[in-house]
N, C-alpha and C positions, 0 to 999 in steps of 0.2 A: 504494500500500500504506500501511497505517497505521504511523505512527512513534510509538514510546514515548518519553516524555521523561524517563524515570527512568534511573538508572545501574545498574540491577540486573545482577548477575553471574549467569551460568548455567554449567553444566558440560556440556561436549560429551560425548555418550554414546559417541562413537567413540574419542576420544583421551584423555578425562579432563581436558583443560585447562579452566580457568575463564576465561571471556571475558565482556566486557560484552554485554548482551542485544542491543545494536545491531550487534554483530559476529558474531551467530549466526543460524541459521535454525531455525524450528520444525520438529519432526518429530512426525508423528502416525501411529502404527503401524497405525491403521485406515484411513489414506489419505483422511481427510475433515477436512482442517484448517480448512475454512470453517465447519463447524458447531461453534461455540465454546462452546455451552451446557454448563456443568459439566465442562469439560475442563481437564486439566493437561498441558501439552505438554512433551515432552523437547526437547533442543536439540542442534544440531550446529554446530561452529565453521565459518566459511566455507570454509577449506581442505578440511575433511573432507566438507562438503556437496558441493563441486565434484567430489570423487572418487567420489561415489555414482553408480550406474547409475540414470538417470531413466526407464528403460523401465517400462511397466506391470507390476505385480506382483500382479495380482488373485489373491487366495486364498493368497498366499505365507505370510503370517503364520499363517493358520489351519492350513496344511499343516505348518509347522514346529512349531506347538503340538500337532498331532495325533501327531507322531512321539515316542514315549516314549523319552527319552534315558537313563533310569535304568540305569546300569551298562554302557551300550553304549560300544564303542570308536568313534573317529572313523570308521573304515572301515565299521563296522556301521551307524552313523547315515547316512553318505553312501549306502550301498547301499540302505537303506530309502527314502531321499529319492528316489533315481533310480528305484526301482521304482514309487513312488507317482506321480511326475511322468509316467513313461512310460505307466502305466495310465490316468491322467487324459487324456493326449494321445491315446491310442488310443480312449478313449470319445468324445472330442470329434470325432475324425476319422470315426468310424462314424455320427455323427448327420447 
C-alpha cells in the first residue's frame, strides 16, 4: 500500500477524534477506493475501522439515501428499511 509522508491530521467520521493520517483508514461511501480521480475521502481511526462489518454492502448507501427521513421516528425509519430490504430479497429470490 502507498504510504504518505506528511503528518496530516484527519477526523474519524465514526468517533470524531482527530488522528494522524497514518493512523487512519480511508472510507469511500461508494465502495470504490481504488478509483482516486477527483475524490475526497473520509477517514476512520483504526479502532473504529476494526469495529466495522466488512461484509459486502452492495446498494446499502443508495437504499439509505432513498428512505426519506424527514420527520420520521427511528421506529418508522427502521420499519421502512426492513420493508425495502425484504422486498428486494424477495425479488432476488424469485429470479
